[in-house]
C-alpha positions in Angstrom: -188.7 59.4 -70.9 -189.1 62.7 -72.3 -189.1 65.2 -69.3 -189.5 68.4 -71.3 -192.5 67.1 -72.9 -194.2 65.5 -69.7 -193.3 69.0 -68.1 -194.9 71.0 -70.9 -198.0 68.8 -70.5 -198.2 69.0 -66.8 -197.8 73.2 -66.5 -200.6 73.3 -69.6 -202.8 70.8 -67.4 -202.6 73.2 -64.6 -203.2 76.1 -66.2 -206.3 74.6 -67.2 -207.1 74.0 -64.1 -206.8 77.1 -62.9 -208.9 78.5 -65.9 -211.4 76.2 -64.6 -211.6 77.2 -60.9 -211.7 81.1 -61.8 -214.4 80.5 -64.0 -216.8 78.2 -61.3 -215.0 80.4 -58.6 -213.9 77.4 -56.8 -211.4 77.0 -53.9 -208.3 75.6 -55.0 -208.9 71.9 -53.2 -208.0 68.3 -54.4 -209.1 65.2 -53.3 -208.8 62.2 -56.0 -205.5 62.2 -58.2 -205.5 62.8 -61.9 -203.0 60.9 -63.8 -201.6 61.8 -67.4 -199.8 59.3 -68.9 -197.8 59.2 -72.3 -197.9 56.0 -74.3 -196.8 55.0 -77.4 -193.8 56.3 -79.5 -193.7 58.9 -82.1 -194.5 57.9 -85.7 -196.1 54.2 -84.2 -199.4 53.4 -85.5 -202.4 55.1 -83.7 -205.2 53.7 -82.2 -208.8 54.8 -83.3 -208.9 57.0 -79.6 -205.6 58.5 -79.2 -206.7 60.3 -76.2 -208.8 58.2 -73.7 -210.2 58.5 -69.9 -210.2 56.0 -67.6 -211.6 55.7 -63.9 -210.6 53.7 -61.4 -212.1 52.6 -58.3 -210.1 51.5 -55.7 -212.2 51.0 -51.9 -213.7 54.4 -51.1 -210.8 56.2 -53.4 -211.7 57.1 -57.1 -208.7 57.9 -59.7 -208.4 59.1 -62.9 -206.0 58.9 -65.6 -205.5 60.7 -69.1 -203.9 58.2 -71.6 -202.3 60.1 -74.5 -200.7 58.4 -77.7 -197.8 60.1 -79.0 -198.0 58.3 -82.6 -199.2 61.6 -84.2 -198.2 63.7 -81.6 -200.2 65.7 -79.5 -203.8 66.9 -80.3 -204.4 69.9 -78.1 -208.0 70.0 -78.7 -208.4 66.6 -77.5 -205.9 66.8 -74.8 -207.4 70.0 -73.4 -211.2 68.5 -73.6 -209.9 65.2 -71.6 -208.6 67.4 -69.0 -211.4 69.8 -68.6 -213.8 66.4 -68.3 -212.0 64.9 -66.1 -210.8 67.9 -64.0 -215.0 68.3 -64.0 -215.6 64.8 -62.6 -213.0 64.9 -60.3 -214.9 68.3 -59.1 -218.3 66.6 -59.1 -217.7 63.2 -57.3 -215.5 64.5 -54.6 -218.4 64.2 -51.7 -220.2 61.2 -53.5 -219.9 57.6 -51.8 -218.3 55.4 -54.6 -220.8 52.4 -53.5 -223.6 54.5 -54.2 -222.7 56.2 -57.7 -225.1 54.8 -60.7 -223.7 52.5 -63.4 -223.3 55.3 -65.9 -222.1 58.5 -64.5 -221.7 60.8 -67.3 -222.0 64.6 -68.1 -224.2 65.9 -70.7 -221.8 66.8 -73.6 -223.5 70.5 -74.0 -221.8 71.3 -70.5 -218.1 69.7 -71.1 -217.8 71.5 -74.5 -219.8 75.1 -72.7 -217.2 74.9 -70.4 -214.1 74.2 -72.1 -214.8 77.0 -74.5 -215.2 79.3 -71.3 -212.1 78.5 -70.0 -210.6 79.4 -73.6 -212.3 82.8 -73.3 -210.9 83.4 -70.1 -207.6 82.4 -71.4 -208.2 85.0 -74.5 -207.7 82.1 -76.3 -211.1 81.8 -78.1 -211.3 82.2 -81.9 -213.8 85.2 -81.5 -213.6 85.2 -85.5 -216.0 82.0 -84.9 -218.9 83.6 -82.8 -218.7 86.7 -85.0 -218.9 84.8 -88.2 -221.9 82.2 -87.0 -223.7 85.5 -85.3 -223.6 87.3 -88.4 -224.9 84.1 -90.9 -226.8 82.9 -88.0 -225.0 79.6 -87.9 -225.1 79.5 -84.3 -227.2 76.7 -82.7 -230.3 78.1 -80.5 -230.0 76.6 -76.7 -233.0 74.1 -77.3 -230.9 72.2 -80.6 -227.9 72.2 -78.0 -229.6 70.7 -75.3 -231.2 68.4 -77.5 -228.2 66.8 -78.9 -227.0 63.8 -77.2 -224.0 62.6 -79.3 -222.9 65.5 -81.2 -219.3 63.8 -82.6 -221.8 60.8 -83.8 -224.8 63.5 -85.0 -222.8 66.5 -86.6 -220.2 66.9 -89.5 -217.3 69.0 -88.7 -218.4 72.3 -89.7 -221.9 71.9 -87.6 -219.7 70.1 -84.4 -217.6 73.5 -85.0 -220.9 76.0 -84.5 -222.3 73.4 -81.8 -218.8 74.1 -79.4 -219.1 77.6 -80.4 -223.1 77.7 -79.1 -222.3 75.8 -76.0 -219.7 78.3 -75.0 -222.4 81.3 -75.5 -224.6 79.5 -73.9 -222.1 78.5 -70.8 -220.9 81.9 -70.1 -224.6 83.2 -70.3 -225.5 81.3 -67.2 -222.1 81.9 -65.6 -222.6 85.6 -66.1 -226.1 85.5 -64.4 -226.5 87.0 -60.4 -225.0 84.0 -58.7 -224.2 82.1 -62.1 -221.3 80.3 -60.6 -223.1 78.8 -57.7 -225.6 78.0 -59.8 -223.4 76.0 -62.4 -222.0 74.2 -59.6 -225.5 73.1 -58.3 -226.4 72.3 -62.2 -223.3 69.8 -62.4 -223.8 68.1 -59.2 -227.4 67.2 -60.5 -226.1 66.8 -64.3 -223.2 64.2 -63.5 -226.0 61.8 -61.9 -228.4 62.1 -64.7 -231.3 62.6 -62.7 -233.2 65.1 -64.4 -233.6 66.9 -68.1 -231.3 69.5 -69.0 -233.6 72.3 -69.6 -235.4 71.4 -66.3 -232.1 71.5 -64.4 -231.5 75.0 -66.2 -234.6 76.8 -64.9 -234.5 75.0 -61.2 -230.7 76.6 -60.9 -231.7 79.6 -62.9 -234.6 80.8 -62.0 -234.2 84.4 -63.6 -234.1 82.3 -66.9 -237.6 81.0 -66.8 -239.9 84.0 -66.2 -240.9 83.5 -70.1 -240.5 81.2 -72.4 -238.3 83.1 -74.4 -235.8 84.4 -71.3 -233.1 82.0 -71.7 -233.1 82.3 -75.7 -232.8 86.3 -75.0 -230.1 86.2 -72.3 -228.3 84.0 -74.9 -228.5 86.0 -78.0 -227.2 88.8 -75.6 -224.4 87.4 -74.5 -223.4 85.9 -78.2 -224.0 89.6 -79.5 -221.0 90.9 -76.7 -218.8 87.9 -77.7 -219.2 88.4 -81.6 -218.3 92.0 -80.9 -214.7 92.5 -81.8 -212.4 94.5 -79.3 -210.8 97.7 -80.4 -207.3 96.1 -80.5 -208.2 93.8 -82.9 -206.9 94.3 -86.5 -209.1 93.5 -89.4 -207.7 92.0 -92.8 -207.5 94.0 -95.4 -210.7 92.1 -97.1 -212.7 92.8 -94.0 -211.0 96.7 -93.9 -212.5 97.5 -97.6 -216.0 95.9 -97.1 -216.1 98.5 -93.9 -215.0 101.1 -95.6 -217.1 100.7 -98.3 -220.1 100.3 -96.1 -218.7 103.8 -94.4 -218.5 106.0 -97.6 -222.0 104.7 -98.4 -225.1 107.9 -98.8 -228.4 107.2 -98.7 -230.7 109.1 -101.0 -234.7 109.0 -100.7 -236.6 109.5 -104.0 -240.6 110.7 -102.9 -242.0 109.9 -106.3 -241.0 106.2 -105.7 -241.0 106.3 -101.9 -237.9 104.6 -102.4 -234.1 104.6 -100.9 -231.1 104.2 -103.4 -227.7 104.0 -102.0 -224.5 105.6 -103.4 -220.9 106.1 -102.6 -219.6 109.2 -101.5 -217.0 109.4 -104.4 -220.2 111.1 -106.5 -220.1 114.6 -105.4 -222.5 116.0 -107.6 -225.1 113.6 -106.3 -224.0 113.7 -102.6 -224.3 117.5 -103.0 -227.9 117.1 -103.7 -229.0 115.7 -100.6 -231.2 117.3 -98.1 -229.6 115.9 -95.3 -225.9 115.9 -96.2 -224.5 117.1 -93.2 -226.3 114.7 -90.9 -225.2 112.1 -93.1 -221.2 113.5 -93.6 -221.2 113.3 -89.9 -222.2 109.6 -89.5 -219.6 108.7 -92.3 -217.1 110.8 -90.1 -217.8 108.8 -86.8 -217.3 105.3 -88.7 -214.0 106.2 -90.3 -213.3 107.2 -87.2 -213.7 104.2 -85.7 -212.8 102.0 -88.5 -209.3 103.5 -88.6 -208.7 102.1 -85.0 -209.1 98.7 -86.4 -208.0 98.9 -90.4 -205.4 96.8 -92.1 -202.4 98.9 -91.5 -201.9 99.6 -95.1 -205.4 101.5 -95.4 -205.1 103.6 -92.7 -203.5 106.8 -95.0 -206.1 106.1 -97.5 -209.2 106.4 -94.4 -207.2 109.7 -93.6 -207.6 111.4 -97.0 -211.3 110.4 -96.9 -211.4 111.6 -93.5 -210.2 115.2 -95.0 -212.2 115.0 -97.7 -215.4 114.5 -95.5 -214.7 117.4 -93.3 -214.0 119.5 -96.3 -217.6 118.8 -97.7 -219.0 119.6 -93.9 -217.6 122.8 -94.6 -218.3 123.7 -98.0 -215.1 124.1 -99.1 -214.8 121.2 -101.6 -214.2 121.6 -105.4 -215.6 118.7 -106.9 -212.8 119.3 -110.2 -210.2 119.5 -107.9 -211.2 116.6 -105.8 -211.9 114.3 -108.6 -208.4 113.2 -109.4 -207.8 112.9 -105.7 -210.8 110.4 -105.4 -209.6 108.5 -108.2 -206.2 108.0 -107.0 -207.6 106.8 -103.5 -210.0 104.3 -105.8 -207.0 103.2 -107.5 -205.1 102.5 -104.6 -207.7 100.5 -102.9 -207.9 98.3 -106.1 -204.0 98.2 -106.0 -204.5 96.8 -102.7 -206.8 94.2 -103.2 -205.6 93.1 -106.0 -201.6 92.8 -104.4 -203.8 90.8 -101.3 -205.0 87.9 -103.7 -201.8 87.8 -105.6 -199.9 87.2 -102.3 -202.4 84.7 -101.1 -202.6 82.9 -104.2 -198.8 82.6 -104.4 -198.6 81.2 -100.9 -200.9 78.7 -101.8 -199.1 77.6 -105.0 -195.7 77.8 -103.5 -196.7 75.8 -100.4 -198.3 73.2 -103.1 -195.4 72.8 -105.0 -192.7 72.8 -102.4 -194.3 70.3 -100.5 -193.2 66.6 -100.9 -195.3 64.0 -101.5 -197.8 65.2 -103.5 -198.1 64.2 -106.8 -199.6 65.9 -109.9 -203.4 64.5 -110.3 -206.3 67.0 -109.0 -206.6 64.7 -106.2 -203.0 65.4 -104.4 -203.8 68.9 -105.1 -207.0 68.7 -103.2 -205.6 67.2 -100.4 -202.7 69.7 -100.3 -205.3 72.3 -100.2 -206.8 70.8 -97.5 -204.3 70.1 -95.4 -203.0 73.9 -96.2 -206.2 75.2 -94.9 -206.8 72.8 -92.2 -203.1 72.5 -91.0 -203.7 69.5 -89.0 -199.9 68.8 -89.3 -197.3 71.7 -89.8 -196.2 72.0 -93.3 -192.1 71.9 -93.6 -191.2 74.1 -96.4 -188.8 77.3 -96.6 -191.9 79.8 -96.1 -193.0 77.6 -93.3 -190.0 77.7 -91.3 -189.3 81.3 -92.0 -192.9 82.4 -90.6 -192.4 79.8 -87.5 -188.9 81.9 -86.7 -190.8 84.9 -87.2 -193.5 84.0 -85.0 -191.0 82.9 -82.4 -189.2 86.5 -82.0 -192.6 88.6 -82.5 -193.8 86.6 -79.1 -190.1 86.7 -77.2 -190.7 88.2 -73.7 -188.6 91.3 -73.1 -184.9 90.5 -72.8 -185.7 86.6 -73.1 -182.5 84.8 -74.5 -183.2 84.2 -78.5 -184.7 80.4 -78.9 -183.3 77.9 -81.6 -184.7 79.3 -84.9 -184.5 77.3 -88.3 -182.6 79.6 -90.3 -178.6 80.2 -89.4 -178.7 84.1 -89.6 
């Protein structure tokens, strides 16, 4: 009965379908209908599976249904997964005679998760930070582990399942980016949905260039993952990340021939820096690192990086005076320390304010832990003055040019 909600879901579903067709490079065609049905009332008890799929065979016609229970709202991840899965089934079963279908028709979970992540990546909605973090910490699952995981939702905990989805996305994009990748993926899907072969054999058959050596797939997959983990120049670092990268950029290396070891020290130590035989070469590397960092640094750190760049330039020309540069270096250190302390205080105060103004929480440690869990996971939107204020800011910040002002929580 809610036409606005129905229209929003239909628009979202069509956007996912458009992206999936572009990822697989398939024509815009239909054969069997997909119905999305909203059931239940907001606030009513939710069944164990609030988003479920159903396939109905009437004669020689297949019909697909997606049921969404509205009790606790609509989970966007579950909705997207159901839409991608149903679209793939509709696409793969168009040319199959319903009477010749096997008793169990199912796509491997890694394919569904991988193509879902590929759609997010195509729409610039993927969490690149997840790829970067897991890649740096070696938390990504290998292709062999992905293919051998038959029931990931049952076998993995929440953290491992998130790593699994990310890993599947890297594997799917690795296959799609091969020569004739979309065509090979379409053929792989056609065979996989009928359950005729092992996933590893299917990849070897439809992507022969990845089976030249036992490690070919792993090498291509690692290369794809490193590309996805590399941040774009337009992505701004957090203040903590900026400080960490700045420390790395300002680090010099000295080799001790007596002990045959290397030691590191900060650029701030001017006396030790001037004793380096290859100082100019290292300063050139520092200047390049500072330039790259300035493009993506946290905004309040840019003046600090500029001052360090000036110091490096003076050191390269030999015009730096240690006695005159000392106070400036001390000032830059103090600014960095204050910036980090301020950022931590802001974070702690926001957490404290949210916890103490959130209704329905008790004063026990268990209620405190539960509130922190809700804040970190954000499963349900908070309803506090700061949350409403941030919601208003987000609406205004993402407002298209010349668009009317949306309804806001605040009166002014």
